[in-house]
DSSP file (Angstrom, degrees, kcal/mol; ACC not computed):
  #  RESIDUE AA STRUCTURE BP1 BP2  ACC     N-H-->O    O-->H-N    N-H-->O    O-->H-N    TCO  KAPPA ALPHA  PHI   PSI    X-CA   Y-CA   Z-CA
    1    1 A M              0   0    0      0, 0.0    15,-2.1     0, 0.0     2,-0.5   0.000 360.0 360.0 360.0 133.5    0.0    0.0    0.0
    2    2 A I  E     -A   15   0A   0     13,-0.2     2,-0.4     2,-0.0    13,-0.2  -0.974 360.0-172.8-120.5 130.5    1.4    3.4   -0.9
    3    3 A G  E     -A   14   0A   0     11,-2.4    11,-1.9    -2,-0.5     2,-0.5  -0.975   4.3-164.4-121.2 136.9    0.0    6.6    0.6
    4    4 A L  E     -A   13   0A   0     -2,-0.4     2,-0.5     9,-0.2     9,-0.2  -0.984   5.4-176.7-122.5 128.0    1.0   10.1   -0.5
    5    5 A N  E     -A   12   0A   0      7,-2.1     7,-2.0    -2,-0.5     2,-0.7  -0.974   6.0-166.1-125.3 114.6    0.3   13.1    1.6
    6    6 A R  E     +A   11   0A   0     -2,-0.5     2,-0.5     5,-0.2     5,-0.2  -0.903  10.2 176.1-108.1 114.0    1.3   16.5    0.2
    7    7 A L  E >   -A   10   0A   0      3,-1.7     3,-2.1    -2,-0.7   148,-0.2  -0.959  58.9 -55.9-119.6 112.7    1.3   19.3    2.8
    8    8 A G  T 3  S-     0   0    0     -2,-0.5   145,-0.1     1,-0.3     0, 0.0  -0.351 114.6 -26.9  57.5-125.7    2.4   22.7    1.6
    9    9 A N  T 3  S+     0   0    0     -2,-0.1     2,-0.6   143,-0.1    -1,-0.3   0.378 119.4  89.9-103.6   2.1    5.9   22.3    0.1
   10   10 A A  E <   -A    7   0A   0     -3,-2.1    -3,-1.7   142,-0.1     2,-0.5  -0.888  64.0-153.1-103.1 122.6    6.9   19.3    2.1
   11   11 A A  E     -A    6   0A   0     -2,-0.6     2,-0.5    -5,-0.2    17,-0.3  -0.810   8.3-168.3 -95.4 130.2    6.1   16.0    0.5
   12   12 A L  E     -A    5   0A   0     -7,-2.0    -7,-2.1    -2,-0.5     2,-0.5  -0.978   3.7-173.2-118.1 121.6    5.7   13.1    2.9
   13   13 A I  E     -AB   4  26A   0     13,-0.6    13,-1.0    -2,-0.5     2,-0.4  -0.966   0.3-172.5-119.0 124.3    5.6    9.6    1.3
   14   14 A A  E     -A    3   0A   0    -11,-1.9   -11,-2.4    -2,-0.5     2,-0.4  -0.955   1.0-173.8-118.1 135.4    4.7    6.6    3.5
   15   15 A V  E     -A    2   0A   0      9,-0.4     8,-3.2    -2,-0.4     2,-0.6  -0.989  14.4-149.7-127.4 134.3    5.0    3.0    2.2
   16   16 A T  B     -E   22   0B   0    -15,-2.1     5,-0.1    -2,-0.4    -2,-0.0  -0.920  23.0-135.7-102.5 125.7    3.9   -0.1    4.0
   17   17 A L    >   -     0   0    0      4,-2.3     3,-2.4    -2,-0.6     6,-0.0  -0.275  28.1 -98.9 -76.9 165.6    6.0   -3.1    3.1
   18   18 A A  T 3  S+     0   0    0      1,-0.3    -1,-0.1     2,-0.1    -2,-0.0   0.824 122.9  55.6 -54.9 -36.3    4.4   -6.5    2.3
   19   19 A G  T 3  S-     0   0    0      2,-0.1    -1,-0.3     1,-0.1    -2,-0.0   0.439 120.5-106.8 -78.5   1.3    5.3   -7.8    5.8
   20   20 A G  S <  S+     0   0    0     -3,-2.4    -2,-0.1     1,-0.3    -1,-0.1   0.360  78.3 133.0  90.2  -5.8    3.4   -4.9    7.4
   21   21 A A        -     0   0    0     -5,-0.1    -4,-2.3     1,-0.1    -1,-0.3  -0.644  60.0-117.4 -79.5 132.2    6.5   -3.1    8.5
   22   22 A P  B     -E   16   0B   0      0, 0.0    -6,-0.2     0, 0.0    17,-0.2  -0.397  25.1-138.6 -70.3 146.4    6.5    0.6    7.7
   23   23 A A        -     0   0    0     -8,-3.2    17,-0.2     1,-0.2    -8,-0.2  -0.417  36.4 -72.3 -92.5 172.8    9.1    2.0    5.3
   24   24 A P        -     0   0    0      0, 0.0     2,-0.5     0, 0.0    -9,-0.4  -0.167  44.4-123.3 -61.3 161.8   11.0    5.2    5.6
   25   25 A T  E     - C   0  37A   0     12,-2.6    12,-3.3   -11,-0.1     2,-0.5  -0.939  19.3-129.6-108.6 129.0    9.2    8.6    4.9
   26   26 A T  E     -BC  13  36A   0    -13,-1.0   -13,-0.6    -2,-0.5     2,-0.4  -0.684  25.6-166.4 -81.0 122.8   10.7   10.9    2.3
   27   27 A L  E     - C   0  35A   0      8,-3.0     8,-1.9    -2,-0.5     2,-0.6  -0.892  14.8-143.2-107.7 139.2   11.2   14.4    3.6
   28   28 A I  E     - C   0  34A   0     -2,-0.4     2,-0.4   -17,-0.3     6,-0.2  -0.919  25.7-163.6-100.4 119.8   11.9   17.4    1.4
   29   29 A L  E >>  - C   0  33A   0      4,-3.5     4,-2.4    -2,-0.6     3,-1.6  -0.853  20.1 -90.8-109.8 136.8   14.3   19.7    3.2
   30   30 A W  T 34 S+     0   0    0     -2,-0.4    22,-0.1     1,-0.3   121,-0.1  -0.590 105.5  34.9 -66.8 139.6   15.2   23.3    2.5
   31   31 A P  T 34 S-     0   0    0      0, 0.0   119,-0.3     0, 0.0    -1,-0.3  -0.930 131.4 -57.2 -98.5  13.5   17.4   24.4    0.8
   32   32 A G  T <4 S+     0   0    0     -3,-1.6   114,-1.9     1,-0.2     2,-0.3   0.520  89.8 103.0 156.2  41.4   17.1   21.5   -1.8
   33   33 A Y  E  <  -CD  29 145A   0     -4,-2.4    -4,-3.5   112,-0.3     2,-0.3  -0.927  46.3-143.3-136.0 159.4   17.4   18.0   -0.6
   34   34 A T  E     -CD  28 144A   0    110,-2.9   110,-1.9    -2,-0.3     2,-0.3  -0.911  19.1-177.4-116.2 154.4   15.4   14.9    0.2
   35   35 A I  E     -C   27   0A   0     -8,-1.9    -8,-3.0    -2,-0.3     2,-0.8  -0.989  28.4-119.4-147.9 147.2   16.2   12.4    3.0
   36   36 A E  E     -C   26   0A   0    103,-0.4   -10,-0.2    -2,-0.3   106,-0.1  -0.806  22.8-150.3 -93.2 108.8   14.5    9.2    4.1
   37   37 A L  E     -C   25   0A   0    -12,-3.3   -12,-2.6    -2,-0.8     4,-0.1  -0.673  30.0-112.1 -75.0 121.9   13.3    9.5    7.7
   38   38 A P    >   -     0   0    0      0, 0.0     3,-1.4     0, 0.0   -15,-0.1  -0.176  42.3 -86.0 -56.2 149.3   13.5    5.9    9.1
   39   39 A A  T 3  S+     0   0    0      1,-0.3     3,-0.1   -17,-0.2   -16,-0.0  -0.211 114.2  17.5 -53.8 144.3   10.2    4.3    9.9
   40   40 A N  T 3  S+     0   0    0      1,-0.2    19,-2.8   -17,-0.2    20,-0.6   0.711 102.0 118.8  62.5  24.2    8.8    5.1   13.4
   41   41 A H  E <   -F   58   0C   0     -3,-1.4     2,-0.3    17,-0.3    -1,-0.2  -0.819  43.5-163.6-114.9 159.5   11.1    8.2   13.7
   42   42 A C  E     -F   57   0C   0     15,-2.6    15,-2.4    -2,-0.3     2,-0.4  -0.816  15.4-116.9-135.3 174.7   10.3   11.8   14.1
   43   43 A V  E     -Fg  56 158C   0    114,-2.4   116,-2.0    -2,-0.3     2,-0.4  -0.922   8.2-158.9-121.7 137.8   12.0   15.2   13.7
   44   44 A S  E     -F   55   0C   0     11,-2.2    11,-2.0    -2,-0.4     2,-0.4  -0.965  23.7-159.0-107.8 134.8   12.9   18.0   16.1
   45   45 A L  E     -F   54   0C   0     -2,-0.4     2,-0.4     9,-0.2     9,-0.2  -0.936  17.3-177.6-123.0 136.5   13.5   21.3   14.3
   46   46 A S  E     -F   53   0C   0      7,-2.7     7,-2.8    -2,-0.4     2,-0.4  -1.000  17.7-148.3-128.5 133.3   15.3   24.4   15.3
   47   47 A R  E     -F   52   0C   0     -2,-0.4     5,-0.2     5,-0.2    -2,-0.0  -0.857  12.7-174.6-107.3 134.3   15.4   27.4   13.0
   48   48 A G        -     0   0    0      3,-3.3     3,-0.3    -2,-0.4     5,-0.0  -0.569  48.3 -90.7-106.7-179.8   18.2   30.0   12.6
   49   49 A P  S    S+     0   0    0      0, 0.0     3,-0.1     0, 0.0    -2,-0.0   0.840 121.7   6.1 -64.0 -32.0   18.0   33.1   10.5
   50   50 A D  S    S+     0   0    0     25,-0.0    24,-0.6     1,-0.0     2,-0.3   0.044 127.1  51.4-140.6  27.9   19.4   31.3    7.4
   51   51 A F  E     - H   0  73C   0     -3,-0.3    -3,-3.3    22,-0.2     2,-0.4  -0.986  59.3-142.9-157.5 160.4   19.7   27.7    8.5
   52   52 A D  E     -FH  47  72C   0     20,-2.4    20,-2.9    -2,-0.3     2,-0.4  -0.963   9.5-161.1-123.2 145.0   17.7   24.8   10.0
   53   53 A T  E     -FH  46  71C   0     -7,-2.8    -7,-2.7    -2,-0.4     2,-0.3  -0.993  13.7-177.2-123.5 139.3   18.9   22.1   12.4
   54   54 A L  E     -FH  45  70C   0     16,-2.7    16,-2.5    -2,-0.4     2,-0.4  -0.930  14.3-157.5-129.8 152.4   17.1   18.9   12.8
   55   55 A S  E     -FH  44  69C   0    -11,-2.0   -11,-2.2    -2,-0.3     2,-0.5  -0.986  14.4-140.9-127.8 147.7   17.5   15.8   15.0
   56   56 A F  E     +FH  43  68C   0     12,-2.5    11,-2.8    -2,-0.4    12,-0.9  -0.921  26.8 176.7-110.9 124.2   16.0   12.5   14.2
   57   57 A R  E     -F   42   0C   0    -15,-2.4   -15,-2.6    -2,-0.5     2,-0.6  -0.887  38.9-100.7-129.8 156.0   14.6   10.4   17.0
   58   58 A D  E >   -F   41   0C   0      3,-0.3     3,-1.2     7,-0.3   -17,-0.3  -0.666  29.6-149.6 -73.0 118.5   12.8    7.1   17.6
   59   59 A R  T 3  S+     0   0    0    -19,-2.8   -18,-0.2    -2,-0.6    -1,-0.2   0.813  94.8  54.0 -61.9 -31.7    9.1    8.1   18.0
   60   60 A S  T 3  S+     0   0    0    -20,-0.6    -1,-0.3     1,-0.3   -19,-0.1   0.586 113.3  42.5 -82.7  -8.8    8.4    5.1   20.4
   61   61 A A    X   +     0   0    0     -3,-1.2     3,-2.3     1,-0.1    -3,-0.3  -0.606  65.5 172.4-134.1  73.4   11.3    6.1   22.7
   62   62 A P  T 3  S+     0   0    0      0, 0.0    -1,-0.1     0, 0.0    -2,-0.1   0.715  80.4  52.1 -60.9 -21.7   11.1    9.9   23.1
   63   63 A K  T 3  S+     0   0    0      2,-0.0    -2,-0.0    -6,-0.0     0, 0.0   0.518  86.8 108.1 -90.4  -5.5   13.7    9.9   25.9
   64   64 A A  S <  S-     0   0    0     -3,-2.3     3,-0.1    -6,-0.3    64,-0.1  -0.352  82.0 -97.3 -68.7 151.6   16.2    7.9   23.7
   65   65 A P        -     0   0    0      0, 0.0    -7,-0.3     0, 0.0    -1,-0.1  -0.306  51.2 -86.6 -66.6 155.5   19.2    9.8   22.3
   66   66 A P        -     0   0    0      0, 0.0    62,-2.5     0, 0.0    63,-0.5  -0.299  22.5-143.2 -64.8 145.6   19.0   11.1   18.8
   67   67 A L  S    S-     0   0    0    -11,-2.8    59,-2.3     1,-0.3    62,-0.4   0.911  78.5 -20.9 -68.6 -45.4   19.9    8.9   15.9
   68   68 A A  E     -HI  56 125C   0    -12,-0.9   -12,-2.5    57,-0.3     2,-0.3  -0.976  56.4-135.9-158.9 163.5   21.4   11.8   14.0
   69   69 A G  E     -HI  55 124C   0     55,-2.8    55,-2.1    -2,-0.3     2,-0.3  -0.879  17.4-161.1-123.8 161.1   21.5   15.5   13.6
   70   70 A L  E     -HI  54 123C   0    -16,-2.5   -16,-2.7    -2,-0.3     2,-0.4  -0.990  10.8-159.5-148.7 133.3   21.4   17.7   10.5
   71   71 A Y  E     -HI  53 122C   0     51,-2.6    51,-2.3    -2,-0.3     2,-0.5  -0.945  12.5-170.3-106.4 132.9   22.3   21.2    9.6
   72   72 A A  E     +HI  52 121C   0    -20,-2.9   -20,-2.4    -2,-0.4     2,-0.3  -0.985  40.7  77.5-125.4 119.4   20.7   22.6    6.4
   73   73 A G  E    S-HI  51 120C   0     47,-2.0    47,-3.9    -2,-0.5   -22,-0.2  -0.963  83.5 -76.5 173.7-159.0   22.0   25.9    5.1
   74   74 A H  S    S+     0   0    0    -24,-0.6    45,-0.1    -2,-0.3   -23,-0.1   0.421 109.0  52.9-113.4  -0.5   24.7   27.8    3.3
   75   75 A N        -     0   0    0    -25,-0.2    -1,-0.2    45,-0.1    -3,-0.0  -0.549  69.4-179.1-135.9  70.3   27.5   28.0    5.9
   76   76 A P        -     0   0    0      0, 0.0     2,-0.1     0, 0.0     3,-0.1  -0.305  27.5-115.0 -71.3 155.1   28.3   24.6    7.3
   77   77 A E        -     0   0    0      1,-0.1     2,-0.1    45,-0.0     3,-0.0  -0.417  41.9 -87.0 -78.5 162.7   30.9   24.0   10.0
   78   78 A E        -     0   0    0     -2,-0.1     2,-0.4     1,-0.1    -1,-0.1  -0.390  47.2-103.6 -66.6 148.7   34.0   22.0    9.3
   79   79 A L        -     0   0    0     -3,-0.1     2,-0.4    -2,-0.1    -1,-0.1  -0.616  46.1-174.0 -74.4 130.1   33.7   18.3    9.8
   80   80 A E        +     0   0    0     -2,-0.4     2,-0.3    19,-0.1    21,-0.1  -0.972  18.6 147.5-137.8 121.8   35.5   17.4   13.1
   81   81 A C        -     0   0    0     -2,-0.4     2,-0.2    19,-0.1    19,-0.1  -0.978  51.6 -98.6-141.7 149.3   36.2   14.0   14.7
   82   82 A A  S    S-     0   0    0     -2,-0.3    20,-1.0     1,-0.3    21,-0.4  -0.484 105.3  -3.4 -67.9 136.3   39.1   12.9   16.8
   83   83 A E  S    S-     0   0    0     18,-0.2    19,-0.3    -2,-0.2    -1,-0.3   0.928  99.7-156.6  46.5  59.2   41.8   11.1   14.9
   84   84 A P        -     0   0    0      0, 0.0     2,-0.5     0, 0.0    17,-0.2  -0.272  24.5-153.1 -76.3 150.8   39.7   11.3   11.7
   85   85 A T  E     -J  100   0C   0     15,-2.1    15,-1.7    -2,-0.0     2,-0.3  -0.991  25.6-151.3-110.2 125.4   39.7    9.1    8.6
   86   86 A S  E     +J   99   0C   0     -2,-0.5     2,-0.3    13,-0.2    13,-0.2  -0.681  18.3 174.4-102.8 153.2   38.4   11.2    5.7
   87   87 A R  E     -J   98   0C   0     11,-1.9    11,-2.7    -2,-0.3     2,-0.3  -0.985  10.9-165.0-152.5 147.1   36.6   10.0    2.6
   88   88 A E  E     +J   97   0C   0     -2,-0.3     2,-0.3     9,-0.2     9,-0.2  -0.993  19.7 152.2-133.3 143.4   35.0   11.7   -0.5
   89   89 A W  E     -J   96   0C   0      7,-2.2     7,-3.3    -2,-0.3     2,-0.4  -0.975  35.7-121.4-159.7 165.7   32.6   10.2   -3.0
   90   90 A D  E     +J   95   0C   0     -2,-0.3     2,-0.3     5,-0.2     5,-0.2  -0.948  36.0 156.3-115.7 136.7   29.7   11.1   -5.4
   91   91 A A  E >   +J   94   0C   0      3,-2.0     3,-2.3    -2,-0.4    -2,-0.1  -0.976  61.6   9.1-156.4 146.9   26.3    9.5   -5.2
   92   92 A N  T 3  S-     0   0    0     -2,-0.3     3,-0.1     1,-0.3    -1,-0.0   0.777 129.0 -59.3  55.0  29.9   22.8   10.4   -6.3
   93   93 A G  T 3  S+     0   0    0      1,-0.3    -1,-0.3    51,-0.1     2,-0.3   0.607 118.0 104.2  77.0  11.9   24.2   13.4   -8.2
   94   94 A L  E <  S-J   91   0C   0     -3,-2.3    -3,-2.0    49,-0.1     2,-0.5  -0.812  70.1-121.0-123.7 162.2   25.7   14.9   -5.0
   95   95 A H  E     -JK  90 111C   0     16,-3.3    16,-2.2    -2,-0.3     2,-0.4  -0.916  27.8-164.9-106.2 129.3   29.2   15.2   -3.5
   96   96 A F  E     -JK  89 110C   0     -7,-3.3    -7,-2.2    -2,-0.5     2,-0.4  -0.911   9.2-175.9-114.8 138.1   29.7   13.7   -0.1
   97   97 A K  E     -JK  88 109C   0     12,-2.2    12,-2.5    -2,-0.4     2,-0.3  -0.979  12.3-178.1-124.9 143.5   32.6   14.2    2.3
   98   98 A S  E     -JK  87 108C   0    -11,-2.7   -11,-1.9    -2,-0.4     2,-0.4  -0.987  18.5-165.6-140.6 153.8   32.9   12.3    5.6
   99   99 A V  E     -JK  86 107C   0      8,-2.1     8,-2.4    -2,-0.3     2,-0.4  -0.994  10.6-171.1-130.7 140.1   35.2   12.1    8.6
  100  100 A R  E     -JK  85 106C   0    -15,-1.7   -15,-2.1    -2,-0.4     6,-0.2  -0.998   8.8-151.6-132.0 134.2   35.0    9.2   11.1
  101  101 A G    >   -     0   0    0      4,-2.4     3,-1.6    -2,-0.4   -18,-0.2  -0.628  28.2-114.6-104.2 163.4   36.8    9.1   14.4
  102  102 A S  T 3  S+     0   0    0    -20,-1.0   -19,-0.1   -19,-0.3    -1,-0.1   0.688 113.7  63.1 -67.1 -17.9   38.1    6.2   16.4
  103  103 A D  T 3  S-     0   0    0    -21,-0.4    -1,-0.3     2,-0.0   -20,-0.1   0.309 127.3 -93.1 -89.8   8.8   35.6    7.1   19.1
  104  104 A G  S <  S+     0   0    0     -3,-1.6    -2,-0.1     1,-0.3    21,-0.1   0.365  76.8 149.3  95.3  -4.3   32.6    6.4   16.9
  105  105 A C        +     0   0    0    -23,-0.1    -4,-2.4    19,-0.1     2,-0.3  -0.372  19.6 178.2 -60.8 138.4   32.2   10.0   15.7
  106  106 A A  E     +K  100   0C   0     19,-0.3    19,-2.3    -6,-0.2     2,-0.3  -0.936   4.7 171.9-147.5 123.2   30.9   10.3   12.1
  107  107 A E  E     -KL  99 124C   0     -8,-2.4    -8,-2.1    -2,-0.3     2,-0.4  -0.969   8.7-166.9-133.0 148.8   30.1   13.5   10.3
  108  108 A F  E     -KL  98 123C   0     15,-3.0    15,-2.5    -2,-0.3     2,-0.4  -0.991  10.3-158.8-138.0 139.7   29.2   14.1    6.6
  109  109 A Q  E     -KL  97 122C   0    -12,-2.5   -12,-2.2    -2,-0.4     2,-0.4  -0.987  15.9-170.6-118.1 131.2   29.0   17.2    4.4
  110  110 A I  E     +KL  96 121C   0     11,-2.9    11,-2.1    -2,-0.4     2,-0.3  -0.972  12.5 158.7-126.3 133.1   26.7   16.9    1.3
  111  111 A E  E     -KL  95 120C   0    -16,-2.2   -16,-3.3    -2,-0.4     2,-0.7  -0.980  41.2-129.2-149.4 160.3   26.5   19.4   -1.5
  112  112 A D    >   -     0   0    0      7,-0.6     3,-1.1    -2,-0.3     6,-0.3  -0.904  21.5-170.1-109.2  98.4   25.5   19.8   -5.1
  113  113 A S  T 3  S+     0   0    0     -2,-0.7    -1,-0.1     1,-0.3   -19,-0.1   0.689  85.3  54.6 -67.1 -17.3   28.6   21.4   -6.7
  114  114 A K  T 3  S+     0   0    0      1,-0.2    -1,-0.3    -3,-0.1   -20,-0.1   0.695 117.7  33.8 -87.0 -20.5   26.6   22.0   -9.9
  115  115 A Q    X   +     0   0    0     -3,-1.1     3,-2.1     1,-0.1    -3,-0.3  -0.683  65.3 175.9-134.8  80.2   23.8   23.9   -8.1
  116  116 A P  G >  S+     0   0    0      0, 0.0     3,-1.8     0, 0.0    -1,-0.1   0.677  71.3  79.1 -62.8 -16.7   25.3   25.9   -5.2
  117  117 A E  G 3  S+     0   0    0      1,-0.3     3,-0.1    -5,-0.0    -2,-0.0   0.703  80.1  70.9 -64.0 -16.8   21.9   27.4   -4.4
  118  118 A R  G <  S-     0   0    0     -3,-2.1    -1,-0.3    -6,-0.3     2,-0.1   0.743  91.0-159.2 -67.3 -22.4   21.0   24.1   -2.8
  119  119 A G    <   -     0   0    0     -3,-1.8    -7,-0.6    -4,-0.2     2,-0.3  -0.435  26.1 -59.1  72.9-153.3   23.4   25.0    0.0
  120  120 A F  E     -IL  73 111C   0    -47,-3.9   -47,-2.0    -9,-0.1     2,-0.4  -0.869  27.6-146.0-128.4 156.1   24.8   22.2    2.2
  121  121 A L  E     -IL  72 110C   0    -11,-2.1   -11,-2.9    -2,-0.3     2,-0.5  -0.990  12.5-167.6-115.2 136.0   23.7   19.4    4.5
  122  122 A H  E     -IL  71 109C   0    -51,-2.3   -51,-2.6    -2,-0.4     2,-0.4  -0.979  12.7-174.0-121.3 114.0   26.0   18.6    7.5
  123  123 A V  E     -IL  70 108C   0    -15,-2.5   -15,-3.0    -2,-0.5     2,-0.4  -0.895   5.6-178.4-112.9 137.2   24.9   15.4    9.1
  124  124 A W  E     -IL  69 107C   0    -55,-2.1   -55,-2.8    -2,-0.4     2,-0.3  -0.988  28.8-115.7-133.4 146.5   26.4   13.9   12.3
  125  125 A F  E     -I   68   0C   0    -19,-2.3   -57,-0.3    -2,-0.4   -19,-0.3  -0.630  29.6-150.8 -80.5 134.6   25.6   10.7   14.0
  126  126 A G    >   -     0   0    0    -59,-2.3     3,-1.8    -2,-0.3     4,-0.4  -0.324  38.6 -85.2 -91.1-179.6   24.1   11.0   17.5
  127  127 A P  G >  S+     0   0    0      0, 0.0     3,-1.3     0, 0.0     4,-0.5   0.797 124.6  66.1 -58.7 -29.0   24.4    8.6   20.4
  128  128 A G  G >> S+     0   0    0    -62,-2.5     4,-1.2     1,-0.2     3,-0.5   0.694  85.5  72.4 -66.6 -18.2   21.5    6.5   19.0
  129  129 A A  G <4 S+     0   0    0     -3,-1.8    -1,-0.2   -63,-0.5     7,-0.2   0.769  85.8  65.2 -68.4 -25.0   23.6    5.6   16.0
  130  130 A K  G <4 S+     0   0    0     -3,-1.3    -1,-0.2    -4,-0.4    -2,-0.2   0.878 109.9  36.8 -65.2 -35.7   25.7    3.3   18.2
  131  131 A D  T <4 S+     0   0    0     -3,-0.5    -1,-0.2    -4,-0.5    -2,-0.2   0.681 130.5  32.3 -86.7 -19.6   22.6    1.1   18.8
  132  132 A H     X  +     0   0    0     -4,-1.2     4,-1.9     1,-0.1     3,-0.3  -0.469  66.2 155.6-135.9  62.2   21.2    1.5   15.2
  133  133 A P  H  > S+     0   0    0      0, 0.0     4,-2.7     0, 0.0     5,-0.2   0.847  74.2  55.1 -63.3 -35.0   24.2    1.9   12.8
  134  134 A Q  H  > S+     0   0    0      2,-0.2     4,-2.4     1,-0.2     5,-0.1   0.892 107.9  49.5 -66.5 -37.5   22.3    0.7    9.7
  135  135 A L  H  > S+     0   0    0     -3,-0.3     4,-1.8     2,-0.2    -1,-0.2   0.927 113.2  46.7 -64.2 -43.7   19.5    3.3   10.3
  136  136 A A  H  X S+     0   0    0     -4,-1.9     4,-1.6     2,-0.2    -2,-0.2   0.931 114.0  46.4 -65.4 -45.6   22.1    6.0   10.6
  137  137 A E  H  X S+     0   0    0     -4,-2.7     4,-2.5     1,-0.2    -1,-0.2   0.897 111.3  53.2 -63.2 -39.3   24.1    4.9    7.6
  138  138 A G  H  X S+     0   0    0     -4,-2.4     4,-1.4    -5,-0.2  -102,-0.2   0.845 102.6  58.5 -63.9 -34.2   20.9    4.6    5.6
  139  139 A L  H  < S+     0   0    0     -4,-1.8  -103,-0.4     2,-0.2     4,-0.4   0.941 110.8  41.4 -59.7 -48.7   19.9    8.2    6.5
  140  140 A V  H >< S+     0   0    0     -4,-1.6     3,-1.5     1,-0.2    -2,-0.2   0.930 113.7  52.2 -65.8 -46.1   23.1    9.5    4.9
  141  141 A A  H 3< S+     0   0    0     -4,-2.5    -1,-0.2     1,-0.3    -2,-0.2   0.734 102.2  62.5 -63.6 -21.8   22.9    7.2    1.9
  142  142 A S  T 3< S+     0   0    0     -4,-1.4    -1,-0.3    -3,-0.3    -2,-0.2   0.592  73.2 118.2 -82.3 -10.0   19.3    8.3    1.2
  143  143 A V    <   +     0   0    0     -3,-1.5  -108,-0.2    -4,-0.4   -49,-0.1  -0.361  36.1 162.2 -65.6 130.9   20.1   12.0    0.6
  144  144 A K  E     -D   34   0A   0   -110,-1.9  -110,-2.9    -2,-0.1     2,-0.2  -0.933  43.3 -89.5-140.4 161.8   19.2   13.1   -2.9
  145  145 A P  E     -D   33   0A   0      0, 0.0  -112,-0.3     0, 0.0     2,-0.3  -0.514  39.9-143.7 -72.5 144.1   18.6   16.5   -4.7
  146  146 A A        -     0   0    0   -114,-1.9     2,-0.2    -2,-0.2     4,-0.1  -0.712  30.7 -89.2-101.8 158.0   15.1   17.8   -4.6
  147  147 A K        -     0   0    0     -2,-0.3  -114,-0.1     2,-0.1    -1,-0.1  -0.499  66.8 -89.5 -64.2 131.0   13.4   19.7   -7.3
  148  148 A L  S    S+     0   0    0     -2,-0.2     2,-0.1  -116,-0.1  -116,-0.1  -0.612  98.3  49.0 -91.0 153.1   14.1   23.4   -6.9
  149  149 A P        -     0   0    0      0, 0.0     2,-0.4     0, 0.0  -117,-0.1   0.588  66.4-178.8 -80.9 156.6   12.9   25.8   -5.4
  150  150 A V        -     0   0    0   -119,-0.3     2,-0.3    -2,-0.1    -2,-0.1  -0.980  11.0-153.8-118.6 131.9   12.4   24.3   -2.0
  151  151 A Y        -     0   0    0     -2,-0.4     2,-0.3  -142,-0.1  -121,-0.1  -0.727  31.5 -92.1-104.7 154.6   10.8   26.4    0.7
  152  152 A R        -     0   0    0     -2,-0.3     2,-0.3  -123,-0.1  -143,-0.1  -0.493  49.4-149.9 -66.7 124.4   11.2   26.1    4.5
  153  153 A S        -     0   0    0     -2,-0.3     3,-0.2  -125,-0.2  -123,-0.1  -0.701  25.9-167.7-103.4 148.8    8.4   23.9    5.7
  154  154 A D  S    S+     0   0    0     -2,-0.3    -1,-0.1     1,-0.1  -146,-0.1   0.164  76.9  77.5-112.1  14.4    6.6   23.8    9.0
  155  155 A D        +     0   0    0   -148,-0.2    -1,-0.1     2,-0.1  -148,-0.1  -0.115  56.7 135.0-122.0  38.2    4.9   20.4    8.4
  156  156 A L  S    S-     0   0    0     -3,-0.2     2,-2.0     1,-0.1  -111,-0.1  -0.381  75.3 -88.4 -74.9 163.1    7.6   17.9    9.0
  157  157 A P        -     0   0    0      0, 0.0  -114,-2.4     0, 0.0    -1,-0.1  -0.517  60.4-161.3 -75.8  83.2    6.7   14.8   11.2
  158  158 A F  B     -g   43   0C   0     -2,-2.0     2,-0.2  -116,-0.2  -114,-0.2  -0.289  17.2-115.1 -72.0 148.2    7.6   16.5   14.4
  159  159 A C              0   0    0   -116,-2.0    -1,-0.1     1,-0.1  -100,-0.0  -0.563 360.0 360.0 -74.8 143.6    8.4   14.6   17.7
  160  160 A K              0   0    0     -2,-0.2    -1,-0.1  -101,-0.1    -2,-0.0   0.406 360.0 360.0-109.5 360.0    5.8   15.3   20.4
């Protein structure tokens, strides 16, 4: 079963798999990306004057640490992990940079070098990624460019 719910400029797509387990939800994020929110997860949003920060949490465990955090804007911070190993690659039409530290730290910078108006995503793994590494890795791997323009939305699946 596929359900599509279009609210304002944020598209939320929910799919139920054959076994009854819910699939990820596609979120359209300002300034021009999509990301797959893992099933049964929600978003906390903080707005700055020219950037958004989000955290992704397990909806069924509101006191659990965040799976990951995300900065969306045009002035990302440098990627920082202790004793980092760096990597760069291209996927889904975007350029990815990552640093991973020996302490489990993992940060990613994502950009569309052909369309700088998209800005950047800076994703970092939260403490919840240690217990759910596949969900955290899948979150990063799911990032794709969105059709432009993308407006800042107030109708994401917020944590309550």
